[in-house]
Residue, then its C-alpha position, 0 to 999 in steps of 0.5 A: m595053840k599052833s593054829g587058830p586065833d593068836i590070843a597071845m598077840v592081843a594079850a601082849l597089846v592089852g598087857d602093857p600097863a600104859r596101853a591098859n590104862m589107855l584102853t580103860a580110859l576108852l571104856s568111857g565110850k568117848a573118843l580121846t586125843a593122844s594127849e588125853l590118853a598120854q595123861e591117862a597112861g602117865v607117859t610122854p606124848q612121844t611114847a603115847s604115839s608109839h603105844l597108839a600105833k601098836l593098838e591101832g595096828g592090832g585092831l583094838i582102837e580106831p582113829e577119827k580125824q576132826g579138824r587138826h585133832r586126831y581122836y581115838r576110840l575102841a574099834d568095836p563094842d566087843i572089845a569093851d566087853v573083853l576089857e570089862g571081863l578082864a577087869g572082873l578077873a583081876a578083881r576076883t584074883g586079887h590084882m587090884r590097884v594099891r590105892t583107890g581114888p576118892k571117886e571109887p564108890a561112885l564108879r562102883r555105883a554107876r558107870i558107863c561100860y562103852d555105851h551101856l550102864a554098869g556097876d551096882l545100878g546096871v546089875q540092879m536093872l538086869d536083875s529087875m528086868t529078869r524078875q519082871k519077866l521083861l527079859r529071860h536070863r539063862k546063864q549068859e544068854i539074855t532075850l527080850t520077851s514080848e512083855g519086855e517089848r511092850f514095857l519098853e515102848r510104854q514106859l520109855q518109848i523104845s521100840p523093837q525097831m530101834l534095837a535092830h543092828p546087823r552086827r550087834p545082838v539086842c541083849k548081851a550079858c556083860l560081866d561087871w567087874s565090881e559086882r562080879r555079876h552080869h549087867l545088860a549090854g547089846t543094843l538094848g543096854a545102849a538104848l536104855m543108857q541113851r534114854f536115861t540121858e535124854l530124859k535127864w535122869a543121868a549124866r556122864d561125868a565130864t572129866p576126860g576118861s571118866r566112866i562115872v554116871n551121876f543120876t539126879r535125885n529125880g532120875e534115880k526115883h524114876f529109875n527105881r520105880l521101873f527097876g527097883s531092887a527086890e528089897r524095895 
């Protein structure tokens, strides 16, 4: 492509294994230090600084200073969607890590994708909301119905006003890498995940860089009451 967006530059930034590991760690939605990201990437602190400077210069991450520490996070939620999509492409084309860790099943069941629920439970939630006519889901376009607005207010105290954002859609389809189907992103996906946490139905794994979301027994019971799968 001789004109238009330079996808080769972005691909080069993401394509380095160390930088890819750093970006994947930031999919947790948490801001991480250079030391934590160096550990995730398996490189020295000096090498990590060089990689972080390139990612920041390329607009993929942004720093945040707090006291003596400098933290890094993804620059935009859209970057998380792209990374999740690339992970799905890698899975579909057979480019998987040689060794899977002991936490792999938990990661596939429920994980954070920047700020919304992904994995088996994330896909289940979108399927259920579509089946209940709370959402209209056609291909990659998702819209919240009036019935869905009433459901959210009645069941979870989430009002339509809470979902308004000048630069982010209310609903967005995000391709789930492990399920190879869509889960729900956008401000609604973020609001639902936040509400699950507030209600203590679910909690994020405290390990730096971990994306696992653990539902309590009571939380999963409430989740399935609202968003149970078709088989239930």
